[in-house]
C-alpha positions in Angstrom: -5.0 1.0 3.3 -1.4 0.0 2.5 -0.4 1.2 -1.0 3.1 1.3 -2.5 4.4 4.4 -0.6 3.4 2.9 2.8 4.8 -0.5 2.0 8.1 1.0 1.1 8.2 3.3 4.1 7.1 0.7 6.7 9.3 -2.1 5.3 12.4 0.2 5.6 11.4 1.0 9.2 11.1 -2.7 10.0 14.6 -3.3 8.7 15.9 -0.4 10.8 14.0 -1.3 13.9 13.3 -5.0 14.1 16.1 -6.9 12.3 18.0 -9.0 14.8 15.2 -9.2 17.3 14.0 -12.6 18.5 10.3 -13.3 18.8 9.3 -14.3 22.3 5.5 -14.4 22.1 2.8 -14.3 19.4 -0.9 -13.7 20.0 -3.5 -13.7 17.3 -7.2 -12.7 17.4 -7.1 -11.2 20.9 -10.0 -9.2 19.4 -11.5 -11.3 16.6 -12.2 -9.4 13.4 -14.5 -10.8 10.6 -12.2 -9.5 7.9 -8.8 -10.4 9.3 -7.4 -13.0 7.0 -4.7 -15.6 7.7 -3.0 -18.1 5.3 -3.4 -21.0 7.7 -5.0 -21.8 11.1 -4.2 -18.9 13.3 -3.2 -21.3 16.1 -0.2 -22.4 14.1 1.4 -18.9 13.9 2.9 -19.0 17.5 4.4 -22.4 16.9 6.0 -21.3 13.6 7.3 -17.9 14.8 8.2 -18.0 18.5 11.9 -18.4 19.1 12.8 -17.1 15.6 14.6 -13.9 14.6 13.7 -11.1 12.2 16.2 -11.2 9.4 15.0 -8.7 6.8 12.0 -6.8 5.3 11.0 -5.7 1.9 8.1 -4.5 -0.1 6.4 -5.6 -3.3 3.6 -3.4 -4.6 1.3 -2.8 -1.6 2.6 -5.7 0.4 5.2 -5.8 3.3 7.3 -8.9 3.5 9.1 -9.8 6.8 11.7 -12.6 6.7 11.8 -14.4 10.1 14.4 -17.2 9.8 12.7 -19.9 7.7 9.3 -18.1 7.5 8.0 -15.1 5.7 5.2 -12.9 7.1 3.2 -10.6 4.9 1.0 -7.6 5.7 -1.3 -6.0 3.1 -4.4 -3.9 2.6 -5.7 -2.8 6.1 -3.2 -4.8 8.1 -0.7 -2.1 9.2 1.9 -3.1 11.9 2.6 -0.7 14.7 5.8 -0.7 16.9 5.8 -0.3 20.7 9.1 0.2 22.6 9.7 -1.7 25.8 7.3 -0.6 28.6 5.0 1.2 26.2 1.3 0.2 26.8 -0.1 -2.0 24.1 -3.6 -1.5 22.8 -6.2 -3.9 24.3 -7.7 -4.7 20.9 -5.6 -6.1 18.1 -5.6 -9.0 15.6 -1.9 -9.8 16.0 0.7 -9.1 18.6 4.4 -10.1 18.4 6.5 -9.5 21.4 10.3 -9.6 21.2 12.9 -10.7 23.7 13.8 -7.1 24.5 10.1 -6.6 25.5 9.4 -4.3 22.5 6.4 -5.4 20.3 4.4 -4.9 17.2 0.6 -5.1 16.9 -1.7 -5.2 13.9 -5.2 -3.8 14.1 -7.3 -4.3 11.0 -8.8 -1.3 9.2 -11.8 -2.5 7.1 -10.0 -5.7 6.0 -6.4 -7.0 5.9 -4.2 -9.9 5.3 -1.5 -11.3 7.7 -0.2 -14.3 5.7 2.5 -16.6 6.9 4.4 -19.1 4.7 7.6 -21.2 4.9 10.3 -19.2 3.0 9.8 -19.5 -0.7 6.4 -21.2 -0.5 4.1 -18.2 -1.0 2.1 -19.1 -4.1 -0.4 -16.3 -3.6 -1.0 -14.9 -7.1 -1.1 -11.3 -5.9 2.4 -11.7 -4.3 3.8 -13.4 -7.4 2.5 -10.7 -9.7 3.8 -7.9 -7.4 7.3 -9.5 -7.3 7.4 -10.1 -11.1 6.3 -6.7 -12.2 8.7 -3.7 -12.0 7.9 -1.1 -9.4 7.0 2.4 -10.8 10.0 3.7 -8.8 12.5 1.2 -10.4 14.5 1.9 -13.5 12.8 -1.1 -15.2 9.5 0.9 -15.2 10.3 2.7 -18.4 8.1 4.7 -20.6 8.2 1.9 -23.2 7.1 -0.6 -20.6 4.3 1.7 -19.5 3.1 2.2 -23.1 3.0 -1.6 -23.6 1.0 -2.0 -20.3 -1.6 0.6 -21.4 -1.7 -0.8 -25.0 -3.1 -4.0 -23.6 -6.2 -2.3 -22.2 -9.5 -2.1 -24.1 -10.1 1.2 -26.0 -13.2 2.0 -23.9 -11.6 1.4 -20.5 -11.2 4.4 -18.3 -7.9 5.7 -16.9 -8.9 4.6 -13.4 -9.7 1.1 -14.8 -6.3 1.0 -16.6 -4.2 2.1 -13.6 -5.9 0.8 -10.5 -7.4 -2.6 -11.5 -6.2 -6.1 -12.3 -2.8 -5.4 -10.6 -1.4 -3.7 -13.8 0.7 -1.6 -11.4 0.9 -3.4 -8.1 0.6 -1.1 -5.1 -1.1 1.7 -7.0 -4.6 1.9 -5.6 -7.4 4.4 -5.5 -5.8 6.4 -2.7 -2.6 7.2 -4.6 -4.4 7.4 -8.0 -6.4 10.6 -7.2 -3.3 12.8 -6.9 -1.6 11.1 -9.8 -4.4 12.0 -12.1 -4.7 15.5 -10.7 -1.0 16.1 -11.5 -1.5 14.5 -14.9 -4.5 16.8 -15.5 -6.6 13.9 -16.6 -10.1 12.9 -15.5 -10.4 9.4 -14.0 -13.3 8.5 -16.3 -11.5 9.5 -19.5 -11.4 6.6 -22.0 -8.2 5.0 -23.3 -9.2 5.6 -26.9 -9.2 9.4 -26.3 -5.6 9.5 -25.1 -2.5 10.3 -27.2 1.2 9.9 -26.6 1.4 13.3 -24.8 -1.3 12.1 -22.4 0.6 8.9 -21.8 3.8 10.9 -21.0 1.8 13.1 -18.6 0.5 9.9 -16.9 3.9 8.2 -16.8 5.6 11.3 -15.3 2.8 11.9 -12.8 3.0 8.2 -11.6 6.7 8.3 -11.0 6.9 11.8 -9.5 3.8 11.6 -7.3 4.7 8.2 -5.8 8.3 9.2 -5.2 7.1 12.4 -3.5 4.8 10.3 -1.2 7.7 7.9 -0.3 10.2 10.8 0.3 7.7 12.4 2.7 7.2 9.2 4.7 3.9 8.1 3.1 0.5 9.8 2.9 -1.0 11.9 5.7 -4.1 9.6 5.5 -2.0 6.6 6.7 0.4 5.9 9.6 3.9 4.4 9.7 5.4 1.8 11.9 5.5 4.2 14.8 2.0 5.5 14.5 3.1 8.7 12.8 1.1 10.1 9.9 2.9 10.5 6.6 4.1 13.9 5.5 2.5 13.9 2.1 -0.9 15.7 2.3 -3.0 14.6 -0.7 -4.6 17.3 -2.8 -7.6 15.1 -3.5 -9.1 13.0 -0.7 -12.1 12.9 1.6 -11.2 16.1 3.5 -10.8 18.2 0.4 -14.1 17.3 -1.2 -16.2 20.5 -1.5 -13.2 22.8 -1.0 -11.5 24.9 -3.7 -9.0 23.4 -6.1 -5.5 24.9 -5.2 -4.8 25.3 -8.9 -8.0 26.9 -10.3 -10.4 27.4 -7.4 -13.1 25.2 -8.8 -14.9 23.0 -6.3 -13.4 19.5 -5.8 -16.0 16.8 -6.5 -16.5 13.2 -5.4 -18.5 10.6 -7.3 -19.1 6.8 -7.0 -17.3 4.9 -9.8 -16.1 1.4 -10.5 -17.1 0.0 -7.1 -15.4 2.8 -5.2 -15.2 6.6 -5.7 -13.3 9.2 -7.6 -12.3 12.7 -6.4 -11.3 15.2 -9.0 -11.3 18.8 -10.1 -13.9 19.3 -12.9 -11.9 22.2 -14.4 -8.3 21.0 -14.3 -8.9 17.4 -15.2 -10.2 16.7 -18.6 
């Protein structure tokens, strides 16, 4: 799933690789997927994109925005674009294919579920995008400790840390995947309640959010995800599916996984309190 590190990495790669290329052909639903979501009838995408040129790319939270002349194309959740150089063989199954005039291409193959939304420039009224653009990124200077304290102060006293950080788009782009290592570095349990935290804990959380996410971006994203060129990121998470049942690198306790808040949590029962 695309979270903040991957959106930043892939949007930068799109700027470096695709800007200036003209779209020659667009194909959608070559392999239909029940959970591939579009913002309009998929048949309209070719008409609105073919013949137009990629101008820029940016990221907002966990969303990738691609400017294509007078249109804006968005990728989010499990909709990760993959680049293919001219003459490279394209996958037979995909939910979107965009071929450029130099015969390079990108494809999108949905993992679980994903959004491939298209809007005329400036007309995206999707509330998730609006919130992601309005709120400061954790990696921007505007995401100060005072801002973070105000954000957390608005949460109910009995809400857990996972609920505070990874729900209701309080921090757009910070999802369950990134959260596990953030809480590990902060030495806080994902189920711990807001009312039990003091300013020292808030500082630990704030520092862990900024440092962990920056480390993920600097290493090209998480090793559990792939970039525009199909390469796994260089950041290997401490806590994820493959480390469940192994020894914690800090204390040697067994790393555990439990269902929680409609998903799961992975944690060290000794380090995280």
